[in-house]
N, C-alpha and C positions, 0 to 999 in steps of 0.2 A: 359185372353186367351180365344179366340174363334175359332170356326171351320171356315175353308176357303174352298170354292169351288175351285176345280182345275181340269185340264185336264192332263192325262199322256198318250201320243201318242207315239207309237212305231214306229222306223224306223230301223227294222232289229235289230243289236246289241245295237242300240241307243235309247233312249227314251228322251222325252222333257216334263218337268213339267212346266206347265203354271198356271197363277192364276191372280187375281187382288185385291190388298188391297189398292192401291192409284193409280189413273190415272196418275199421274205425275212420277212414278216409270219407270226406263228405263235400269235397269241393275243389276247385282249381283257382290259383291266384297269380300265376305267372306263365308267360307262353313267349317263345323266342323263335323266329325263324333264321336259322343259322346259315353261314356261307357254304357249308357242305350240303345244302339243300334239304336238310331234316329239320323237324320240329320238335323243340325241347320244351317240356313243361313239368310244372310241379303239380304233384298229387298230394293234397293236404288234408288236415283236419282243422275245422273251425271250432268245434265244440266237444270233441272227446280226445282223452290222452292217446297221442300216437306221434310217430315221427314222419316228417314230410319225406317223400321219395322225388327224385328228378328221373322223368321219363323220356324216351326218345322214340319218335315215330317217323318212319322213312316213307314217304308217299309214293315212291317209285317201286320199292320192294314190298310194301304193304306189311311191315314188320314193326313191331313195339318192343323196345328195350327198356328194362329198369336198370338205370346207370348207378345209383345211390340211394341209400338210406341215411339221412343226415345224422340221425341219432346213433347209429351204428359207426358211420364215419367219424364223428367227434367223441365216440366214447361216453354218450349221454343218453342211455336208452329211455324209452318212453315210460316204462314202469318202475322207474327210479323212485318216484315219490315226488320229483321236482317238477317244476313246469316244464313240459316236453318241448322238444324241438318240432313243432306241429306243422310248421307252415314256411313256405318260400314265398314271399310277397313281391311281386313285379321287380324282382332284383336280380335278373339274369343279363349279364354283360358280356359280350364277345370282345376279344382282344386280337390284335393284329398277328400275334405268335401263335394263333390257332387253338386258344384255350377260351372256355365258356366259364365264367365266374358266377357263383351265385352266394347267397348268405341266408342264414335262417331268421325266422320271426317266431313270436309267441302269442298264440291266442286260445290255446287250449287248456283245461283244467289238469291240474295234477292227477295222476293214476289213482282211480278210485273215488275221486271228486267229481261233482257235477257243475260246480261253478269256477270261472277262471277269475283268480284274485291276483292282478298284476301289482298293485301297490303295496298291499299287505304283506306279500312275499318277497318284495324287492330286497335283493341283498342277503335273503336268508340262506344259510348254507345247507339247511335241509330241504327245504320246500322251495326256495326261490330258482328263477331261470338262471342258468349259468352265464347266459349271453348268447348273442349272435354269432354262428359258427359259420366261417368261410369255407368254400370248397371250389374247386374247379375240375373240370373235365376236359381232356384232350379230344378234340373233335376227330381227329383221324383214327383214333383207337377206342375212344368211348371210356378211357380209363379214369376213374375219378381219384381225386387226390385232396385230402384234408390241408387246408391253407392256415387255419389258426382261428383264434377268438378275436372277432374284429370289433365287438362292442361288448364290455363286460356287463352283465346282468340285465340287459334290455335286447329287445328284438330290433329288427330292422325293418322299415317300410320302404325305403328307396336308397339306391346306390347308383354312383357314378364312378368309373375309372378313368383317371387322366393318366394316359400311357406313358406320355414323355417323363413323367415324374415316377411312375410305377407305383402309384398310390391309389387307394379307394377312398371314396368320400361318401358316409352313410349318414341316415337320419335315423336316430334311435327311437324306440317307444318303450316305456310310456312317458320319458322325460323330453322328448322331441330336442335333442342335441345333435349337433353335427359333429361326427367323429371323422378322424383321419387313420386310415390304416395303411402301413407301409408294407407294401408286398414283397420287398427284398428282406427286410429285417424282420418282418412280421410282428411290429410293434403298433399298438393302439393308441391314439392320443385324442382327447376331448378337445375339440376346437371352440365350442360355445353352445349356449342353448339358443334355439331359434323359434320356439312356440311353447304353448301350452296344451292346446289341442290341435291347431293348425301348424302349417310349416312342416308338413310331414313328407313333402316331395321336392327334390332338387333335379336339375338338369345341367349338363356342362355344354359350354360353346366349343367351337373348333380350337381356341387358344387353351382351353382348360380352366376357364373361369366358371365357377359354380354359382348357380341362380336358384333362388327359392322365394317364398313369400311367408310374411310373418302371419298372425292370427287374423288380423284385419285387412289382409290382401295387399299390403304394401310390399314391394318386391325389395330384396337384398342381391348383392352380389358379393362373393367371396373369392379373394385371390390366393391361391395356394402358394405362389411364389412369394408374396408379401406377407402372408398370413394377416390379412386385414379384411374387414367387412366394410362393405359401402352401402349405404342405404340410397335407393333409387327413387325416382319420382313416379315410377309406373306403379298401377295398382291393378288388381284383377278387375276385370270389368263385371258390372252387375247392377242391380236395382238401385237407382238413386234414393239417398237416405238411409241405406242398410250399410255403408261402407264399413262401418265399425264392428259388425257382426263377423262371424267366422266365415269369410268368403275368400279363403286361400285357395291356390290352384292346386289341382291333383289330376290324375289321369294324363300326366305329361308324357308325350311321345315324340321323339325326335325322328322326323322323317328325311330332313336335309339340313345342312348348316344354319340355313336362313328359314327354316319351317320347323318349329317346335308346336305341337298342338296341346292344348291343355283345356281343362274346364273348370269352373268355379265351384267351389263345394256347396255354397248355400243358395247361391242365386242362379245357378244352371246354365251359364253362358258357356259357350264353346269359342275358341279364339285361337288365332295364331301368334306365336311369339317369334319375332325376327331379331336375333342377337347381332346380325351384321349391319343393321341399319344405320348405326351411327355411334355416338358416344354412350347411348343407353339404346337398349333393344325397343322396337316398336311393336305395338299390339294391334293386329288387325281382328276387331270384334265381330263375329258372325252373329251375334244374339243369342237369344234362348236355344238350347239344343232341342227343345220338344217343339214340334211344328205348330202346335196350338198355344205357344207362349206360356204366360203365367196367368192364373185365373185371379190374382191379387187377394186371394183368401188363405190359401194353404202358406204353412210357414215356409216351406221351399217350393220352387218350381221342381218338375221332374228333373232328375239327376241324368246328365250326360256322361257316358262312360266308355272306356276302351276304344278311342278312336283309332282308325286306320286308314291311311291316305292311298287311293287308288288312282292310278295314272297322272299323278300330280294335280288332281282337280277334285276329286270326288272324296268326301270323308263319310265312311260307314263307321256307326258308333250304336251302343245301346243307349236307351231312354226309358226311365220309368220313375214313378213314385216308389220311394223305397219300399222293397219287399212286395211289391205288386209285379204282376208279370211285365217282363221286358219287351220293348219294340226294339226292332232293328230299324235305324233312320239313315238315309243318305242325305248329305248335304252338298249341294254344288257350289264350291268356293267361288266360282266364277259369277254366277247369277243371284247367289243367296238363296236360291230355293231348297228347301228341305221337306222330305217327304217320308212317312211311314212306309217301310218295304214289307215288313212282316211282324206278327206277333210271335214271338219265340215262345211256343207252347207245344211241347213234343211229347207223345205218350202219356198225356194227362199229367204232365210234370213241368210247369212253367219255368222259364229262366227268371231268376230273382236278381241276378247281378252278372254283368260281364266285367271280370277283373282286369282283363288285358287281352288286346287283340294283336295280330300280326298278319301280314301278307306272305303267302308261301313262294318258293322260287319259280313256281309255274307262273306267277304274275296274275292269277285268276282267282286263287282259293283263299278266303279269309280263314283264321284259326282264332277261335275265341276260348280263353280260360274261363269258365263258366261257374256259377253257384246257382243251384236251382232249389226249388220248393221242397223236393223229396230228399235232399241231401245225397243225391248220386253223382260220384265224381264222373264228370264226362268232358270231352273236348268238342266244341261245336265247330263244324266246318262249313262253310258257305262258297259255293261256286256261283261266281259272279257272272259267268258267261251263260248259266242257264237260269239265272235268278231274274224274275221279271221286275225291271225296274226302269225309269225313265231317265235317259242319258241326255 
């Protein structure tokens, strides 16, 4: 663990946290507000050979710490010639015993290469990705520990931990399989394939049942105790007539046991999933994330991304047509009203994507893991008390 110099620049209700731990880093893909009051996030590379780092920001002390380099921790350096450990993708999970777990993902090319080839290098002992490496950090000390190879030869896009079983469940990429990783024995097991392009996110309910969606948006439920899949009648809400397209859910975020927010990949809806509603969960569809809806011409409506629930009522999230500047939107879940709060364009460097968001311990500050047009790693902070928005 080492201190990192940083800059925190204010833009009204918005602040930009920037730093440099690796010149090849270009994006953020995970952020977590921990029980210790600190903000943990990944500094990553989407397009250049590099190893992802886990950073910790202390809002009270105004200090930034570099906790780990996943390539170094897993003895898999970025200049090895293999697909590097370049990313930690929305896979930070805190456990009741005071640890923060995470796992790596792969999207950057091999050292010296310009293009990422995930399928052609699959399983290759010289060029291929070794697999998703798991780590954990003790919140009280900041000490990082290598936990093991959770998914061989593939990266990980989504992870849940069922604490009573001491097991992690992970969705692999590129094969979109569900894996089980036993945190005690540190053994990995392939459970089954759940998609071809879709099915890349899961969430767990209070009992430890795992939920996901297939490519066409149909929900499934997996019981770790029974080792059984169950197809549900639920579908990801979307545009009538497009049900068989790739409208699986993503951006799933658990705010309460009865409130998991998610968005539809192709049809741009934002909705609440309530696993406690009955035999099957219920969905409350809030409609299109974009306040203007869908124009009926574009292949997809604007994408809703990185939802954060504020005071059990308002959802703040990003929304954009992909790789166009992102808007911050607020949705009142009681009235259904949604409004654009701000265009996220700072220092002539617009936000291209919000990967994940979280609410700080102060109850008023949003933190977003961001991808921007100029590939500058930065964490976006929003002070909701000074932000101009209609309550």
